[in-house]
N, C-alpha and C positions, 0 to 999 in steps of 0.2 A: 589395540582396541578390544573390549571384551564386551559380550552381550550379555545382560543381567537384567533383573526386574529392580527398580528404583522405586523410592516413595515419591507419590506426585508431590507432596508438599514440600519434598526438600529441593525442588527444581528452581534455580532462580531464572526468571525470564526478564531481566533488565535489558535496557539498550537494543532492542529489536528495532529493525529496519521499516517493519510497518505493523499495525495491529491486526488482530485476526479479525477476519469478517464474520458477521454474524450468519449469513447465509452459507459460508464454508462449514463452519463448526454445527449448524442444524445438518447439512447434507451428511457430514462425518457421523453423527449421531443415529441418523437414520439408517446408514449403510451397516453400522455396528448392530443396532437393533434387529436388522434383518438376518445378517450372517452369523451374528453371534460372536464376533472377535474383531479386532483392531488390525488391519491388513500389514500395516508396516510399523516398525519400530521406530521412536524418535532416536535423535541422537544428543548425546549430551557431552559436555568436557568436564572432567573432573580436575580441579584446580590442586595445588600443592596443599593448601589449606582443608582439603578433602571436600569442599563445596562442589556442587554439581549446578552446572550451567547449560541451559538450553542452547543448542546449536541449530538443529532443523526440526520442525514437527510442532510448530506451536500450534496449529488449528487441531492436530491429534491429542496434544497436551490438554487444551483446553477442553476437548471433548471428554476426555478421560476425567477431568475434574469435574464437570457438569452432570456425569453419569455417577459420580461419588466413588470412583476408584480408588483404592488406596494406593495401588502399585501399577506400576505400566513396563511393558518391555521396552529396553533401552540400549542402544550401543554406546558404550562409555569409551570415550577418548581421554587419554593422558599425555602429558607431555607433548603437546601440541601449542602453537603461537595464537595470539590474537588475531593476526591476519589469516592464518591458516583457519581458525573457527568461523571468521567472517567469510571467508571465500566459500567455505561448505554451506552456509546459510544461503548465500545469494545464489549459488548454484542450484541447490535444492529448490529453490522458489523458482527461478528461472526456467528450469527443466520441466516442473510439474505443475506449479501453481497457476490458478486463473488470476490474473493480474490486471488491473486497468492500466491505462497510458502513465498516469502519474507515477505509480509503485515501479513499474517496467524501468521508466526513465532515473528513478532513485537508485534501483539495485544494479542497473548498468553502469550508471556514474561512480557507485561505490566500488564495483568489481574492478572498473579501469583504475580508479585510485588505488587499490590494494593492490593490484598486479604490477602497477609501476613502482610502488614502495618494495616489492619483490624483486622487480626486475628494472631498476633505474636505467639502464640502457636504451628501454623502448620508449620513454618520456620525449615528448615533442622538444624539438631543439637538440636532443642528443640523438635520435634515431632518424632524424630528418623531418621534413614538413608533412609527411605522411602520419607521422606518429603511429606506428606500427604496432599498436598495444594489442589489436585483434587480429594481426597477420603473422604474428611470432607466438600465439598460443593457442593451442589447437582446441582448448575448451572454450575460449571467447569466440573463435571462429565458429564453433558449432552454436552457441548461443546466439551470435549475431545472426546467422541462417535461420534458424528455428524461431526467432522472434520477429523475424520480416516475415516469414510465413504466416505465423500468428495473425498479424496486423496487416497481412497482404499489402505490404511495402517492400521498397528496395532496402539492401543493406545500407545504403547511403542514409535512408531515412531513420533506420535504425540508430546510427552512428549519432545523428542529430538529435536523436531520442536522449543519447547518452550526454550529449554537449548540454541539453535542456535541464538534465539530472543534475549536472555540475553547477549550473547557474543558480540553483535554489539552494537557500539554506535551510535549516530545520525549521524554523518560524514559518517559512514559505510553504513548506511541505504540509505542515499541520494545518495551516488555514486554508489551504486547496484542499485537503482531504474533507473538509467541513464545508465546503463550498455547495450550494443547492443543486448546482449542475454538474455532471462529471466532467473533469479537464479533459480535454481533448489533444491528441497529438499536435493539432494544429494550432493550439494555445500554448503548448509548451515549446514549440519551434519558434513561436512569436515572442514568447518572453525570453528565450534564449538569445534572440537578436538585441535585446536590450542592453545598452552599455552602461546607462546612468543608474546608478543604485536606487536613487530617490523614484525614479519612474517605475523601475521594477516592483519596486515595494508598493506603489500606488496601483499599479495594474494587478497584482496579486490580491490586495484589499478590496479593489471593486469585484473581482472575481469571486472572492470568499464571501463578500455580503450580497452577493446576487445583484448587483446593481447594473451589471451588464451580462450580456449572453456570451461575450468571447473577449480574448486577449486583445484582439484586434479593434474591437469595439471600446475597448478601455483605453487604448492608445489613442484613438481617434478623439475620445471625448476629453483626454487630458491634453492633447495636442491643441484642442480648439480653445484652450484658456478657461473651460467651464468644467463643472463636474458632471457625472454621469446623469442621464434624464432622471427627474425625480418622478418615483413610482409611489403608487399606493402602497402603503404598506401592508394593509389588511389584504390587498388582492395578491401581493407577492407572497404572504404568509400562508396563504389558501393555495398558491400554486406549489409552495414547498412541501406543504402537507400532502396535497394530491400527489405528487411525485413521489415523495417518500414511500406513502401507502402502496404505491403502483408498484414499486421495487421491491418491498418489503416479502420475505416468504411467508406462507401460513402460520408458521409457529410464532414468528415475530409478531405478527397482527394479533394472534390470540392472547400473547404475553402484554401486548399493549391495551387490549381490551379489558384484561384482569386488572391492569395498574391504574387505569382510568375510567373504571365502571363507574363510580359515583359521579364523575364529572360529565360522563356522557348521559348519564340518567336526567341530570339536571339540565343539559341542553336539550334532551329530546322532549322533556316536559315543556320547557320555555317554546319550543318549536311547536308543540299540540295547541299551547295557549293563545300564539300569535296565529295559527290557522283557525282557532274557533273565532 
């Protein structure tokens, strides 16, 4: 590993486990503006062809891009494997990032898969019924414990969270990230119980479309032989907009107003006419 300054434009950011969050980037930019520096270096992998691929520090890199920086401080790793790089990405996020239940499930499930590739003797059916992937790796033990504390749950629940992550395909994850309501641990645990692929797909679809409030409600609606309750699309769209606005940071709200100023003026003028 060497520490160096690298060109922001040269860093490849494909195949990340999760997208950067707007709130996270805005927070970093505010911190940099206040203290004048980026506190931590990013980590990149230098491949044999000389290309630089991001390992850890997606939010830091995006903040640097938006601030117009040409270069950023980086720890450059060479002669490392794909699995090693993925483990560093996972551990960096699990140890320090603020993640929701869905992202945590995806990261824990991916770490389990990578660890079992590196240590096949710990896989279920080889190590025994307990599949001691988290009992034979000290880092995994630490992550299970810290994540359990973060969510206020038992380590058993965190293991269930990893199982839920294993049950979701990439298309499921993308759909649930776009859902109007944040997916909860209870939703993920319910989805993990579903054995039938078609039912799992339908439950994810109903959650992603905002047709139901929970995975349990989606399963009940499907088992009753009908679709989810019919809802007023205008009312549902209003609720989604109201929820998104309430969760958005002030900087994002300003950007939205700048982008939609003409539409908002038209709507406000129409409101005045109706009031008159």
